[in-house]
C-alpha positions as CSV (number, residue, x, y, z in Angstrom):
1,M,-45.8,-77.6,-80.2
2,T,-47.9,-76.9,-76.9
3,K,-45.4,-78.9,-74.8
4,R,-42.5,-76.8,-76.1
5,R,-44.2,-73.5,-75.7
6,S,-45.0,-74.6,-72.1
7,A,-41.4,-75.4,-71.4
8,F,-40.4,-72.3,-73.1
9,T,-42.7,-70.2,-71.0
10,A,-41.6,-71.9,-67.7
11,V,-38.0,-70.9,-68.5
12,L,-38.9,-67.3,-69.0
13,A,-40.8,-67.4,-65.8
14,A,-38.0,-68.9,-63.9
15,A,-35.5,-66.4,-65.5
16,A,-37.9,-63.5,-64.5
17,I,-38.2,-64.6,-60.9
18,A,-34.3,-65.2,-60.5
19,L,-33.7,-61.7,-61.8
20,T,-36.5,-60.0,-59.7
21,G,-34.9,-61.4,-56.6
22,F,-31.9,-59.0,-57.2
23,A,-33.7,-56.1,-58.4
24,T,-33.3,-54.2,-55.0
25,T,-29.4,-54.8,-54.8
26,S,-28.0,-52.0,-52.7
27,A,-25.3,-49.6,-54.1
28,S,-22.9,-51.1,-51.8
29,A,-23.0,-54.3,-53.9
30,A,-22.1,-52.2,-56.9
31,S,-19.3,-50.4,-55.1
32,A,-17.6,-53.8,-54.3
33,G,-16.8,-54.1,-58.0
34,F,-18.6,-54.5,-61.4
35,V,-19.3,-57.1,-63.8
36,G,-17.4,-57.3,-67.0
37,V,-19.0,-58.9,-70.4
38,I,-16.9,-59.8,-73.4
39,L,-19.0,-60.5,-76.7
40,P,-17.3,-62.3,-79.4
41,D,-17.9,-60.4,-82.6
42,A,-20.6,-58.4,-84.5
43,A,-20.3,-60.2,-87.7
44,S,-21.2,-64.1,-87.3
45,S,-24.6,-63.1,-85.9
46,N,-26.2,-59.7,-85.2
47,R,-27.6,-61.2,-82.0
48,W,-24.7,-60.1,-79.9
49,E,-25.1,-56.4,-80.3
50,S,-28.9,-56.2,-81.1
51,A,-30.1,-58.7,-78.6
52,D,-27.6,-59.8,-75.9
53,R,-25.9,-56.3,-75.2
54,P,-29.2,-54.6,-74.6
55,F,-30.8,-57.5,-72.6
56,L,-27.9,-57.6,-70.3
57,T,-27.6,-53.9,-69.9
58,K,-31.2,-53.7,-69.1
59,A,-30.9,-56.8,-66.5
60,F,-27.7,-55.1,-64.6
61,A,-29.5,-51.8,-64.6
62,A,-32.5,-53.4,-62.9
63,A,-30.3,-54.8,-60.3
64,N,-28.4,-51.7,-59.7
65,V,-24.9,-53.3,-60.6
66,T,-22.3,-51.6,-62.7
67,V,-21.5,-53.6,-65.9
68,D,-18.9,-53.0,-68.6
69,I,-19.9,-54.6,-72.0
70,Q,-17.3,-54.8,-74.6
71,N,-17.0,-56.6,-78.1
72,A,-13.8,-58.3,-79.2
73,N,-14.8,-57.9,-82.8
74,G,-13.5,-61.6,-83.7
75,D,-10.0,-60.7,-82.5
76,V,-8.5,-63.1,-79.9
77,A,-5.8,-60.7,-78.9
78,A,-8.4,-57.9,-78.2
79,F,-10.5,-60.5,-76.3
80,Q,-7.4,-61.0,-73.9
81,T,-6.7,-57.4,-73.8
82,I,-10.1,-56.5,-72.9
83,A,-10.2,-59.1,-70.2
84,D,-6.9,-57.7,-68.7
85,Q,-8.3,-54.3,-68.6
86,M,-11.3,-55.4,-66.8
87,L,-9.3,-57.4,-64.1
88,S,-7.1,-54.5,-63.5
89,K,-10.1,-52.1,-63.2
90,G,-11.5,-54.3,-60.4
91,A,-14.1,-56.5,-62.1
92,K,-15.3,-59.2,-59.8
93,V,-17.1,-61.3,-62.3
94,L,-16.5,-62.0,-65.9
95,I,-19.2,-63.3,-68.5
96,L,-17.3,-64.5,-71.4
97,V,-18.5,-65.6,-74.8
98,N,-15.4,-67.3,-76.2
99,L,-13.9,-67.0,-79.7
100,D,-11.9,-70.2,-79.0
101,S,-11.3,-72.4,-75.8
102,A,-7.5,-71.8,-75.6
103,S,-7.7,-68.1,-75.4
104,A,-10.7,-68.1,-73.0
105,K,-9.0,-70.7,-70.8
106,A,-6.1,-68.1,-70.4
107,V,-8.4,-65.6,-69.4
108,Q,-10.1,-67.7,-66.9
109,D,-7.0,-68.9,-65.4
110,K,-5.9,-65.4,-64.7
111,A,-9.2,-64.4,-63.2
112,K,-9.3,-67.5,-61.1
113,A,-5.9,-66.7,-59.6
114,Q,-7.3,-63.1,-58.8
115,G,-10.4,-64.7,-56.9
116,V,-12.7,-63.5,-59.9
117,A,-15.4,-65.8,-60.9
118,T,-16.2,-66.4,-64.7
119,I,-19.3,-67.4,-66.3
120,D,-19.2,-68.9,-69.9
121,Y,-22.1,-67.3,-71.6
122,D,-23.7,-69.3,-74.5
123,R,-20.3,-71.1,-75.6
124,L,-18.6,-73.6,-73.2
125,T,-14.9,-73.2,-73.0
126,L,-13.3,-76.6,-73.2
127,N,-10.8,-77.8,-70.6
128,G,-11.3,-74.3,-69.0
129,S,-11.5,-73.1,-65.4
130,E,-15.0,-71.4,-65.7
131,S,-17.1,-71.0,-62.6
132,Y,-20.4,-71.5,-64.3
133,Y,-22.1,-71.9,-67.8
134,V,-25.2,-70.3,-69.0
135,S,-26.6,-71.4,-72.3
136,F,-29.2,-73.5,-74.1
137,D,-29.2,-77.2,-74.5
138,N,-27.2,-76.9,-77.6
139,V,-27.7,-80.6,-78.7
140,A,-31.4,-80.0,-78.4
141,V,-30.9,-77.0,-80.8
142,G,-29.3,-79.3,-83.4
143,R,-31.8,-82.0,-82.9
144,L,-34.6,-79.3,-83.7
145,Q,-32.8,-78.3,-86.8
146,G,-32.5,-81.9,-87.9
147,Q,-36.2,-82.7,-87.2
148,G,-37.1,-79.6,-89.1
149,I,-35.1,-80.9,-92.2
150,K,-36.6,-84.3,-92.0
151,S,-40.2,-82.8,-91.6
152,C,-39.4,-80.6,-94.7
153,L,-38.3,-83.6,-96.8
154,N,-41.3,-85.5,-95.7
155,R,-43.5,-82.7,-96.9
156,M,-41.9,-82.7,-100.3
157,K,-42.5,-86.5,-100.2
158,K,-38.7,-87.1,-100.7
159,T,-38.3,-90.8,-99.9
160,T,-34.6,-90.3,-100.8
161,A,-32.5,-87.1,-100.4
162,R,-29.1,-85.6,-101.2
163,I,-28.0,-83.5,-98.4
164,V,-25.0,-81.4,-97.2
165,Y,-23.9,-80.2,-93.7
166,L,-23.1,-76.5,-93.7
167,N,-21.4,-76.6,-90.1
168,G,-20.5,-73.6,-87.7
169,S,-17.1,-72.6,-86.9
170,P,-14.7,-75.5,-85.9
171,T,-13.2,-73.6,-82.8
172,D,-16.8,-73.1,-81.3
173,N,-17.9,-76.1,-79.1
174,N,-21.6,-75.1,-79.8
175,A,-21.2,-76.0,-83.4
176,T,-20.0,-79.4,-82.5
177,L,-23.0,-79.7,-80.2
178,F,-25.5,-78.4,-82.9
179,K,-23.8,-81.1,-85.4
180,Q,-24.2,-83.8,-82.8
181,G,-27.9,-83.0,-82.4
182,Y,-28.9,-82.7,-86.1
183,D,-26.6,-85.8,-87.1
184,S,-28.3,-87.8,-84.4
185,V,-31.7,-87.1,-86.3
186,L,-30.4,-87.6,-89.9
187,R,-27.7,-90.3,-89.5
188,P,-30.1,-93.1,-89.2
189,M,-31.4,-92.1,-92.9
190,I,-28.0,-91.8,-93.9
191,T,-27.1,-95.1,-92.7
192,A,-30.1,-96.8,-94.1
193,K,-28.9,-95.1,-97.6
194,K,-32.2,-93.2,-97.8
195,Y,-30.2,-89.8,-97.5
196,T,-26.9,-89.3,-99.1
197,L,-24.6,-87.0,-97.2
198,V,-22.8,-85.2,-100.3
199,D,-20.6,-83.1,-98.3
200,D,-19.9,-82.1,-94.6
201,T,-17.9,-78.9,-94.2
202,S,-17.4,-76.5,-91.4
203,V,-17.2,-72.6,-91.7
204,P,-14.2,-71.1,-90.1
205,G,-15.3,-68.4,-87.8
206,W,-18.9,-68.6,-88.7
207,D,-18.0,-66.3,-91.6
208,N,-21.1,-66.0,-93.8
209,V,-19.1,-65.1,-96.9
210,K,-16.8,-68.0,-96.6
211,G,-20.0,-70.0,-95.9
212,G,-21.4,-68.8,-99.2
213,N,-18.4,-69.8,-101.0
214,I,-18.2,-73.1,-99.3
215,F,-21.8,-73.9,-100.2
216,E,-21.3,-72.9,-103.8
217,Q,-18.6,-75.6,-103.8
218,Q,-20.9,-78.2,-102.2
219,L,-23.7,-77.4,-104.7
220,S,-21.1,-78.0,-107.5
221,K,-20.0,-81.1,-105.9
222,A,-23.6,-82.3,-105.8
223,G,-23.9,-81.5,-109.6
224,G,-26.4,-78.9,-108.7
225,K,-28.9,-81.5,-107.3
226,L,-29.4,-81.1,-103.6
227,D,-32.7,-81.7,-101.4
228,A,-31.6,-80.1,-98.3
229,V,-28.9,-77.8,-96.7
230,V,-28.5,-78.4,-92.9
231,S,-26.9,-75.1,-91.9
232,A,-26.0,-74.4,-88.4
233,N,-27.3,-70.8,-88.1
234,E,-29.2,-68.4,-90.3
235,G,-26.1,-66.3,-91.4
236,L,-24.9,-69.5,-93.1
237,G,-28.2,-70.6,-94.2
238,L,-29.1,-67.3,-96.0
239,A,-25.7,-67.3,-97.5
240,A,-26.7,-70.9,-98.9
241,V,-30.2,-69.4,-100.0
242,A,-28.4,-66.6,-101.9
243,I,-26.5,-69.2,-103.9
244,L,-29.7,-71.3,-104.4
245,K,-31.4,-68.2,-105.8
246,K,-28.7,-67.7,-108.5
247,N,-29.4,-71.3,-109.6
248,H,-33.3,-70.7,-109.3
249,L,-33.4,-73.5,-106.6
250,N,-34.6,-71.5,-103.5
251,G,-37.8,-72.8,-102.0
252,K,-36.9,-76.1,-103.7
253,V,-34.4,-77.1,-101.1
254,C,-34.8,-77.4,-97.4
255,V,-32.5,-75.2,-95.5
256,S,-32.2,-74.9,-91.7
257,G,-31.3,-72.1,-89.6
258,Q,-30.8,-70.7,-86.0
259,D,-31.1,-67.5,-84.1
260,A,-34.8,-66.3,-85.3
261,T,-33.5,-63.1,-86.8
262,V,-35.7,-60.7,-88.9
263,D,-34.2,-61.8,-92.1
264,G,-34.4,-65.5,-91.0
265,L,-38.1,-65.2,-90.1
266,R,-38.9,-63.5,-93.4
267,A,-37.1,-66.3,-95.1
268,I,-39.2,-68.8,-93.2
269,L,-42.4,-67.1,-94.4
270,T,-41.2,-66.9,-97.8
271,G,-40.3,-70.6,-98.0
272,D,-36.6,-69.9,-98.7
273,L,-35.7,-71.4,-95.3
274,S,-37.4,-74.4,-94.1
275,N,-37.1,-74.1,-90.3
276,T,-35.0,-72.3,-87.7
277,V,-34.4,-72.4,-83.8
278,Y,-35.6,-69.6,-81.5
279,K,-33.5,-69.2,-78.4
280,A,-34.9,-66.8,-76.0
281,I,-32.1,-64.5,-75.6
282,K,-33.8,-62.4,-73.1
283,A,-34.0,-65.4,-70.6
284,E,-30.4,-66.2,-71.4
285,A,-29.2,-62.7,-70.5
286,N,-31.3,-62.5,-67.3
287,A,-30.1,-66.0,-66.2
288,A,-26.4,-64.9,-66.6
289,A,-27.2,-61.4,-64.8
290,S,-28.8,-63.0,-62.0
291,L,-25.9,-65.5,-61.4
292,A,-23.4,-62.7,-61.8
293,V,-25.3,-60.6,-59.2
294,A,-25.5,-63.4,-57.0
295,L,-21.7,-64.1,-57.1
296,L,-21.1,-60.3,-56.6
297,Q,-23.1,-60.4,-53.5
298,G,-21.4,-63.5,-52.2
299,K,-24.8,-65.4,-52.3
300,P,-25.3,-69.1,-53.5
301,A,-25.8,-69.8,-57.1
302,T,-28.8,-71.9,-56.7
303,A,-30.0,-71.5,-60.3
304,A,-27.2,-73.6,-61.7
305,K,-28.6,-76.8,-61.0
306,A,-27.3,-78.7,-64.2
307,K,-23.7,-80.1,-64.7
308,V,-21.8,-80.0,-68.0
309,N,-18.5,-81.5,-68.4
310,N,-16.1,-79.3,-70.1
311,G,-13.3,-82.1,-70.8
312,T,-11.6,-81.4,-67.2
313,I,-14.4,-80.4,-64.8
314,N,-18.2,-80.7,-64.4
315,V,-19.4,-77.1,-64.6
316,P,-22.4,-76.0,-62.6
317,S,-24.8,-74.8,-65.3
318,V,-28.1,-73.1,-66.3
319,L,-29.5,-74.7,-69.5
320,L,-32.6,-73.1,-71.0
321,V,-35.1,-74.7,-73.7
322,P,-34.9,-73.9,-77.4
323,V,-38.1,-73.7,-79.7
324,G,-38.2,-75.0,-83.3
325,I,-39.7,-72.6,-85.6
326,T,-41.6,-73.0,-89.0
327,K,-44.2,-71.0,-90.9
328,E,-46.8,-72.2,-88.7
329,N,-45.3,-70.8,-85.5
330,V,-43.3,-67.6,-86.5
331,K,-45.9,-65.9,-84.1
332,V,-44.2,-67.5,-81.2
333,V,-41.2,-65.2,-81.7
334,I,-43.2,-62.0,-82.2
335,A,-45.5,-62.7,-79.4
336,D,-42.4,-62.9,-77.2
337,G,-41.4,-59.6,-78.3
338,F,-38.0,-60.9,-79.6
339,Q,-38.8,-59.4,-83.1
340,K,-41.3,-56.8,-84.3
341,R,-44.0,-57.8,-86.5
342,A,-43.7,-54.7,-88.7
343,D,-40.1,-55.8,-89.5
344,V,-40.7,-59.1,-90.2
345,C,-43.9,-58.6,-92.3
346,K,-42.7,-55.6,-94.4
347,G,-43.6,-56.3,-98.1
348,I,-45.0,-59.8,-97.1
349,E,-48.1,-58.9,-95.2
350,A,-50.1,-61.5,-97.1
351,L,-47.9,-64.2,-95.8
352,C,-48.1,-62.9,-92.3
353,T,-51.8,-62.8,-92.5
354,R,-52.0,-66.3,-93.9
355,Y,-49.7,-67.6,-91.0
356,K,-51.5,-65.4,-88.4
357,V,-48.3,-63.7,-87.5
């Protein structure tokens, strides 16, 4: 964990340094245009409105750059309309969290034709014309999920296990990368017939209600006998936990998550979730803002040192480091200021004391 924390701290420091470099941006830069940000929805995860929006707003305010942040609310047509409006109003950089690659590519192509740079934020647009990509190493996110599930099964002394995959949206490339990561950890055990993969299903649109329905079918398919649910984020994981509670199985089945939400962290401490993944969204937002400000000023984007192939081109990228979370290190998320201790510990103070949150 020490190595992970060190890498995590280094990422935060680098992002802070990058942003500080633009803190004295002059008003003339803002007058040259503004940055448009399109978030995907407010239902699949509360992070977009509770974390990304305020962090991005604060980052651009610190740089004295005008930003327009809008949410497509899961509507592809609205996503494209918002983009058209931003371009017509003079946006010089667009930061996009796509709903699917096809619609985002259409926006990117239109922006490129107008000389407007685009930044894929958190989700890569496959075969797109994006200028840059800012995200976490999403295969590494999946590996942490898989490692957490395997560690949980080991703690339960499960030498054999029946598991299901509750994957994210099939239209989100991140979901593909998460699965690539956790499957790389768990597949050797499946191949060796130590783990049985009972079912492997993706949840359209990261819809938590559909996720709960799908998991109920998975549990039925398993005859009510499951040892682990590899769920791609906490929304889906908690939907599975709700079904497990109905069947008096919560806490007896390993369940993964991602996003380090208040509800997710509480579920980690109570034992309903076995593990989750913390992605420092503040660092991600700062990295995207710093990159956008550099582009607005016509400066080189020196922070984009990595390359990620989108199927057509190698996209200059900034990839941040995720952190695996279990009961033992929930305090990492609190110490970073991402969630408040009072919110996480309300009603479960004894558990927070026990795990030194």
